[in-house]
C-alpha positions as CSV (number, residue, x, y, z in Angstrom):
1,M,1.5,-23.0,-21.8
2,A,2.1,-23.4,-18.0
3,K,0.3,-20.9,-15.9
4,V,2.4,-18.4,-13.9
5,V,1.3,-19.6,-10.7
6,D,2.3,-23.0,-9.1
7,L,-1.0,-23.8,-7.4
8,S,0.6,-26.0,-4.8
9,K,2.9,-23.0,-3.8
10,Y,0.3,-20.2,-3.8
11,R,0.0,-18.4,-0.6
12,A,-3.3,-17.0,0.0
13,R,-3.7,-13.2,-0.2
14,I,-6.3,-11.1,1.5
15,I,-7.4,-9.5,-1.7
16,D,-8.4,-12.9,-3.0
17,K,-11.9,-12.4,-1.7
18,T,-12.3,-8.8,-3.1
19,I,-11.1,-10.2,-6.6
20,N,-14.0,-12.7,-6.6
21,N,-16.4,-10.2,-5.6
22,Y,-15.2,-7.8,-8.4
23,L,-15.5,-10.6,-11.1
24,E,-19.2,-11.2,-10.1
25,V,-19.8,-7.5,-10.7
26,F,-17.5,-6.4,-13.6
27,G,-16.8,-7.8,-17.0
28,A,-13.0,-7.2,-16.2
29,V,-10.9,-6.4,-13.2
30,C,-7.6,-4.4,-13.4
31,I,-5.2,-5.3,-10.5
32,E,-2.7,-2.6,-10.0
33,G,0.3,-2.2,-7.8
34,P,4.0,-2.1,-7.2
35,K,6.2,-4.7,-9.2
36,W,7.0,-8.0,-7.4
37,C,4.1,-7.6,-4.9
38,G,2.5,-10.8,-6.4
39,K,-0.1,-9.5,-8.8
40,S,0.8,-11.9,-11.5
41,W,0.7,-15.0,-9.3
42,T,-2.6,-13.9,-7.7
43,S,-4.3,-13.0,-10.9
44,S,-3.1,-16.3,-12.4
45,Y,-4.5,-18.0,-9.5
46,H,-7.9,-16.5,-10.4
47,S,-7.7,-16.9,-14.1
48,N,-8.3,-19.8,-16.6
49,S,-6.1,-18.7,-19.4
50,E,-3.2,-16.3,-19.7
51,Y,-1.5,-13.8,-22.2
52,L,2.0,-12.4,-20.7
53,V,2.6,-9.2,-22.7
54,G,6.0,-8.7,-21.2
55,D,7.3,-12.3,-21.9
56,P,10.7,-11.9,-23.5
57,R,10.7,-15.1,-25.4
58,N,11.2,-15.0,-29.3
59,N,12.1,-11.1,-29.1
60,Y,9.0,-10.2,-27.2
61,V,6.7,-11.6,-29.8
62,N,3.7,-11.4,-27.4
63,R,4.1,-7.6,-27.1
64,E,4.5,-7.0,-30.7
65,R,1.5,-9.2,-31.5
66,A,-0.6,-7.2,-29.0
67,K,0.7,-3.9,-30.6
68,M,-0.4,-5.1,-34.1
69,D,-3.9,-6.5,-33.2
70,P,-4.9,-6.1,-29.6
71,Y,-8.0,-8.1,-30.2
72,S,-6.2,-11.2,-31.3
73,V,-4.9,-11.8,-27.8
74,L,-8.2,-11.6,-26.0
75,D,-9.6,-15.0,-27.2
76,G,-9.3,-17.8,-24.5
77,E,-10.8,-19.4,-21.5
78,T,-12.3,-16.8,-19.0
79,P,-11.3,-15.2,-16.9
80,R,-8.4,-14.5,-19.1
81,L,-5.4,-12.8,-17.7
82,I,-3.7,-10.1,-19.6
83,D,-0.4,-9.5,-17.6
84,E,1.4,-6.2,-17.7
85,W,-1.3,-4.6,-20.2
86,Q,0.2,-1.2,-19.7
87,E,3.1,-2.1,-22.1
88,V,0.5,-1.9,-25.0
89,P,-2.1,0.8,-23.8
90,P,-4.5,0.0,-26.6
91,L,-5.4,-3.3,-24.8
92,W,-7.4,-1.3,-22.3
93,D,-10.0,-0.1,-24.9
94,A,-10.0,-3.5,-26.7
95,V,-11.0,-5.2,-23.3
96,R,-13.5,-2.5,-22.6
97,Y,-15.0,-3.1,-26.2
98,K,-15.0,-7.0,-25.7
99,V,-16.6,-6.8,-22.4
100,D,-19.5,-4.5,-24.0
101,E,-19.6,-7.0,-27.1
102,R,-20.0,-10.2,-24.9
103,G,-22.2,-8.6,-22.1
104,L,-20.9,-11.1,-19.6
105,K,-19.1,-10.7,-16.2
106,S,-15.7,-12.2,-15.3
107,Q,-14.2,-12.1,-18.7
108,F,-10.7,-10.6,-18.1
109,I,-8.1,-9.8,-15.4
110,L,-5.7,-7.1,-16.2
111,T,-2.4,-6.5,-14.2
112,G,-0.3,-3.3,-14.4
113,S,2.8,-2.3,-12.3
114,S,2.7,1.2,-13.8
115,T,0.2,3.7,-15.1
116,P,0.8,5.1,-18.8
117,K,0.1,8.8,-19.4
118,L,-1.8,7.7,-22.4
119,K,-4.4,5.8,-20.1
120,G,-5.8,9.1,-19.0
121,I,-7.1,9.9,-22.6
122,L,-8.6,6.3,-23.2
123,H,-12.0,5.4,-22.4
124,S,-12.3,5.1,-18.5
125,G,-13.9,1.6,-18.7
126,V,-16.4,2.7,-15.9
127,G,-18.9,0.1,-15.3
128,R,-16.9,-2.4,-17.3
129,I,-13.6,-2.7,-15.6
130,G,-13.2,-2.5,-11.9
131,I,-9.9,-1.2,-10.5
132,L,-8.2,-2.8,-7.4
133,N,-4.9,-1.8,-5.7
134,M,-2.9,-4.6,-4.6
135,R,0.0,-4.0,-2.0
136,T,2.9,-6.0,-0.8
137,M,2.3,-8.7,2.0
138,S,0.9,-7.8,5.4
139,L,2.3,-9.6,8.4
140,F,-0.6,-11.7,8.5
141,E,-0.1,-12.9,4.9
142,S,3.5,-13.5,5.2
143,G,3.0,-15.5,8.4
144,D,4.4,-13.1,10.9
145,S,1.1,-12.2,12.5
146,S,-0.8,-14.8,14.4
147,G,-4.2,-13.0,13.2
148,V,-6.0,-13.8,16.5
149,V,-7.4,-10.2,16.4
150,S,-9.7,-9.1,13.5
151,L,-9.4,-5.4,12.6
152,E,-13.2,-5.7,11.4
153,E,-14.1,-7.0,14.8
154,L,-11.8,-4.5,16.6
155,C,-13.6,-1.7,14.7
156,K,-16.9,-2.9,16.0
157,G,-15.4,-2.8,19.7
158,T,-16.1,-6.5,20.1
159,I,-12.7,-8.1,20.6
160,K,-11.9,-10.1,24.0
161,T,-8.5,-10.2,25.9
162,V,-6.0,-12.6,24.2
163,W,-2.4,-13.4,24.8
164,T,-0.3,-13.3,21.7
165,N,3.3,-14.5,20.8
166,E,6.5,-12.8,22.1
167,V,8.0,-10.3,19.7
168,S,11.3,-8.6,20.0
169,L,12.6,-5.3,18.8
170,C,14.9,-7.4,16.4
171,D,11.9,-9.2,14.9
172,L,10.1,-5.9,14.3
173,A,13.4,-4.4,12.7
174,N,13.7,-7.5,10.5
175,Y,10.0,-7.2,9.3
176,I,10.6,-3.6,8.4
177,V,13.9,-4.0,6.5
178,R,12.7,-7.2,4.8
179,G,9.3,-5.6,3.5
180,G,6.3,-7.6,2.3
181,W,7.8,-8.8,-1.1
182,P,6.5,-12.4,-1.5
183,G,9.8,-13.4,-3.1
184,N,11.7,-12.0,0.1
185,I,9.7,-13.8,2.9
186,N,12.0,-16.8,3.3
187,I,15.4,-15.1,2.6
188,S,18.0,-15.4,5.3
189,I,18.3,-12.6,7.6
190,G,21.7,-11.4,6.5
191,N,20.3,-10.9,2.9
192,I,16.8,-9.5,3.6
193,G,17.7,-6.0,2.5
194,L,19.2,-6.9,-1.0
195,L,15.9,-7.0,-2.8
196,S,14.8,-3.6,-1.7
197,R,18.0,-2.0,-2.4
198,S,18.0,-3.4,-6.0
199,Y,14.3,-2.6,-6.4
200,I,14.8,1.2,-7.0
201,T,17.6,1.0,-9.5
202,T,15.9,-1.8,-11.5
203,V,12.6,0.3,-11.6
204,L,14.4,3.5,-12.5
205,K,16.8,2.0,-15.1
206,N,14.5,-0.6,-16.8
207,D,10.8,0.2,-16.3
208,L,10.9,4.1,-16.4
209,P,12.0,4.5,-20.1
210,R,9.0,2.3,-21.1
211,M,6.5,4.5,-19.1
212,D,6.5,7.5,-21.7
213,D,8.4,9.2,-24.2
214,K,10.1,11.7,-21.6
215,K,13.7,11.6,-20.4
216,Y,14.2,12.0,-16.8
217,D,17.3,12.9,-14.6
218,I,17.8,9.6,-12.8
219,G,20.2,11.3,-10.3
220,K,17.7,13.8,-9.3
221,M,15.1,11.3,-8.9
222,H,17.1,9.3,-6.7
223,L,17.9,12.4,-4.6
224,L,14.2,13.1,-4.3
225,L,13.5,9.4,-3.4
226,R,16.1,9.8,-0.6
227,S,14.4,12.9,0.7
228,L,11.0,11.0,0.7
229,A,12.5,8.4,2.8
230,R,13.9,10.8,5.2
231,N,10.4,12.2,5.6
232,E,8.6,8.8,5.8
233,S,5.4,9.0,7.9
234,T,5.4,12.8,8.1
235,T,3.3,15.4,6.3
236,A,6.4,17.2,4.8
237,S,5.4,19.6,1.9
238,N,7.2,19.7,-1.5
239,N,9.1,22.9,-0.2
240,K,10.3,20.7,2.8
241,L,11.6,18.2,0.4
242,I,13.4,20.8,-1.6
243,S,14.9,22.2,1.6
244,D,15.7,18.8,2.7
245,I,17.6,17.9,-0.6
246,T,19.6,21.2,-0.3
247,K,20.5,20.5,3.4
248,Y,21.6,16.9,3.1
249,D,22.7,16.5,-0.4
250,G,24.0,19.9,-1.4
251,E,21.9,20.0,-4.6
252,K,19.2,22.2,-6.1
253,I,16.0,21.1,-7.5
254,E,13.1,23.0,-8.9
255,A,9.5,22.8,-7.6
256,E,8.1,21.8,-10.9
257,T,10.6,19.1,-11.1
258,V,9.6,17.7,-7.7
259,A,5.9,17.8,-8.7
260,T,6.6,16.0,-12.0
261,Y,8.8,13.3,-10.4
262,I,6.2,12.6,-7.6
263,D,3.6,12.1,-10.3
264,V,6.0,9.6,-12.1
265,F,6.5,7.8,-8.6
266,N,2.9,7.5,-8.0
267,R,2.3,6.2,-11.5
268,M,4.9,3.5,-10.8
269,F,3.3,2.7,-7.5
270,L,6.4,3.5,-5.4
271,L,4.4,5.8,-3.1
272,D,1.3,5.2,-1.2
273,N,0.3,8.3,0.8
274,Q,-2.2,8.6,3.5
275,E,-5.0,11.1,2.8
276,P,-6.2,13.5,5.5
277,F,-9.5,12.9,7.4
278,S,-12.2,15.4,8.7
279,P,-14.9,14.3,10.9
280,R,-17.6,14.9,8.3
281,I,-19.5,17.9,7.0
282,R,-20.1,21.0,9.2
283,S,-17.2,20.0,11.5
284,S,-16.1,23.0,13.6
285,V,-12.6,21.7,13.4
286,R,-10.1,23.1,10.9
287,V,-8.2,20.2,9.5
288,K,-4.9,20.3,7.7
289,K,-5.2,19.0,4.2
290,M,-1.7,17.5,3.8
291,E,-1.1,13.8,2.9
292,K,1.1,11.6,5.3
293,R,3.9,10.5,3.1
294,H,4.6,6.8,2.6
295,F,6.4,4.5,0.4
296,T,4.4,1.5,-1.0
297,D,6.4,-0.5,1.4
298,P,8.7,0.7,4.4
299,A,11.6,-1.5,3.1
300,L,12.0,0.8,0.2
301,A,12.7,3.9,2.5
302,C,15.1,1.8,4.5
303,A,16.9,0.7,1.3
304,L,17.3,4.3,0.1
305,L,18.8,5.3,3.5
306,D,20.9,2.1,3.7
307,I,19.2,1.2,7.0
308,T,19.9,-2.3,8.2
309,P,18.0,-3.9,11.2
310,E,21.0,-3.1,13.4
311,K,21.0,0.4,12.4
312,L,17.3,0.8,13.0
313,M,17.6,-0.5,16.5
314,N,20.4,2.0,17.3
315,D,18.1,4.8,16.0
316,L,14.7,4.4,17.9
317,E,13.4,7.8,16.4
318,T,13.8,6.4,12.8
319,F,12.4,3.2,14.1
320,G,9.4,4.7,15.3
321,F,8.6,6.4,11.8
322,M,9.4,3.0,10.0
323,F,7.2,1.0,12.4
324,E,4.4,3.6,11.8
325,A,4.7,3.0,8.1
326,L,4.6,-0.9,8.4
327,C,1.5,-0.6,10.7
328,E,-0.3,1.6,8.3
329,R,0.6,-0.5,5.3
330,D,-1.2,-3.5,7.2
331,L,-4.0,-1.4,8.3
332,K,-4.6,-0.4,4.7
333,I,-4.8,-4.0,3.5
334,Y,-6.9,-5.2,6.3
335,A,-9.3,-2.3,6.3
336,E,-10.0,-2.3,2.5
337,S,-10.8,-5.9,2.6
338,F,-14.1,-5.1,4.4
339,G,-14.8,-1.8,2.7
340,A,-13.4,0.7,5.0
341,K,-10.9,3.5,4.3
342,V,-7.7,4.6,6.0
343,Y,-6.8,8.3,6.6
344,H,-4.8,10.2,9.1
345,Y,-5.8,13.2,11.2
346,Q,-4.0,16.5,11.9
347,D,-5.8,19.9,12.9
348,Y,-4.5,23.5,13.4
349,N,-4.7,22.9,17.2
350,D,-1.9,20.4,17.1
351,K,-4.1,17.5,17.7
352,E,-3.2,14.5,15.5
353,I,-4.3,10.8,15.0
354,D,-1.9,8.4,13.3
355,T,-4.6,6.4,11.6
356,V,-8.3,7.0,11.1
357,I,-10.4,4.0,9.8
358,E,-13.7,5.1,8.2
359,L,-16.1,2.4,8.0
360,S,-18.9,2.1,5.1
361,N,-21.6,3.3,7.5
362,G,-19.9,6.7,8.3
363,D,-18.5,5.6,11.7
364,W,-14.8,6.0,12.4
365,C,-12.1,4.7,14.7
366,A,-9.0,6.2,16.0
367,F,-5.7,4.5,16.2
368,E,-2.3,5.6,17.7
369,I,0.8,3.6,16.7
370,K,3.6,3.1,19.3
371,L,6.7,0.9,19.2
372,G,7.1,0.4,23.0
373,A,4.6,-0.5,25.6
374,N,5.9,2.1,27.7
375,Q,4.2,4.7,25.4
376,I,0.6,3.0,25.6
377,D,-0.6,5.3,28.7
378,K,0.4,8.6,26.8
379,A,-1.2,7.5,23.6
380,A,-4.4,6.4,25.3
381,K,-4.6,9.7,27.1
382,S,-4.1,11.6,23.9
383,L,-6.9,9.6,22.2
384,I,-9.3,10.1,25.0
385,E,-8.6,13.7,25.2
386,L,-9.3,14.2,21.4
387,K,-12.6,12.4,21.6
388,N,-13.8,14.3,24.5
389,D,-12.8,17.7,22.7
390,M,-14.8,16.6,19.6
391,I,-18.0,15.6,21.9
392,A,-17.7,19.0,23.6
393,K,-17.9,20.6,20.3
394,G,-20.7,18.6,18.9
395,D,-18.6,16.9,16.3
396,K,-18.9,13.2,15.2
397,S,-16.4,11.4,17.7
398,P,-14.5,8.2,17.0
399,K,-16.4,4.8,18.0
400,V,-13.4,3.0,18.9
401,L,-10.0,4.2,20.3
402,C,-7.1,1.8,19.8
403,V,-3.3,1.8,20.3
404,I,-1.5,-0.5,18.0
405,C,1.7,-1.5,19.6
406,G,4.9,-3.4,18.7
407,L,6.4,-4.6,21.9
408,T,3.3,-6.1,23.8
409,N,2.1,-9.7,23.8
410,V,-1.5,-9.2,24.9
411,A,-4.5,-7.7,23.1
412,Y,-7.1,-6.2,25.6
413,Q,-9.3,-3.4,26.5
414,R,-8.0,-0.9,29.1
415,E,-10.3,0.3,32.0
416,D,-10.6,3.7,30.2
417,G,-12.1,1.9,27.2
418,V,-9.0,2.2,24.8
419,F,-8.0,-1.1,23.2
420,V,-4.4,-2.2,22.9
421,V,-3.6,-4.6,20.2
422,P,-0.1,-5.8,18.8
423,I,0.5,-5.3,15.3
424,T,1.8,-9.1,15.2
425,A,-1.8,-10.3,16.2
426,L,-3.7,-8.6,13.6
427,K,-5.6,-9.7,10.5
428,N,-8.5,-8.4,8.4
């Protein structure tokens, strides 16, 4: 059977190197993430044989065979891809057992676009199965960033001044509404929002029923998703979401329902929140512990609010939130490729940092995200004030300060030490 991936058309992904590293360490690798983000193609690229659980041919014979005898589908040249394993949860334990039995590395690659409830009661696979989270394409992966500035080098404070390509407000709006779906990269401008608008409907109607045995109110789920879209890139609480739904949609929804549905959205990889950061143990700063809310791709938030590039350009406040989400999606992809973690910072003295990148050695870098170049001075001043405040209190301060900007065409370091980098110049 032909492989899923056409090697001549495969577009390299940043996660490729990490997958190779994991295959050297683990007997199996599980690549999770949202549907249509490219998991199957990337996994096929790294595999030597494949078993597609979700293949509909012959009345889903592959899935039925896996249900009857999970072990029977694991034989083949390694690494062997088991695509959409979550449709037959016992495959997880079967893979874990085979890895133990063979005692070899690089045996299997599993992919999953949702996490079944049942997975929580199976053997964790710790030490045998390494888990990776794959996202939609960054601007560098889609060819919309020149990649002349490395985030890893930036976090070391070693970049040099470099001029980059001109970028317009319209370009940025198109990137946000289009999203990072691989199948949407070369679609005409007039149709870039169609895929994302159909995404939510397809996932809720077709994929949700297969996750578990519960029945959900799709209408209320959609209302909650719209509220999450209205609160993209904020730290809105669940109570704020409930109030938002009442205000804008005139509907009531219970707190328990909101919590349940958000758990479902997480298991379907619709959401990708940003955890809060604290400058280490014994810090004198009281830090708020609320996550910053994000969809897995800002295009989903735009689709839920029926936002087109034109609408975005006519509402710069909303544009700012969606641009922040775009940048933070890319920063996660880039940072995780070299072992760093991405957070946000918000304390009780109203001090905020849009993005914190913590390196593996414990050092951390502070990033403000601004759409326009006219906002750079204010953002740089805010970063410097926060760093000086931490130093005065004896807390661990950021090693690098940087403003990620949309509408600028040069990456450089200011006289005050703050870096300025266009998002369309970054790579890992």
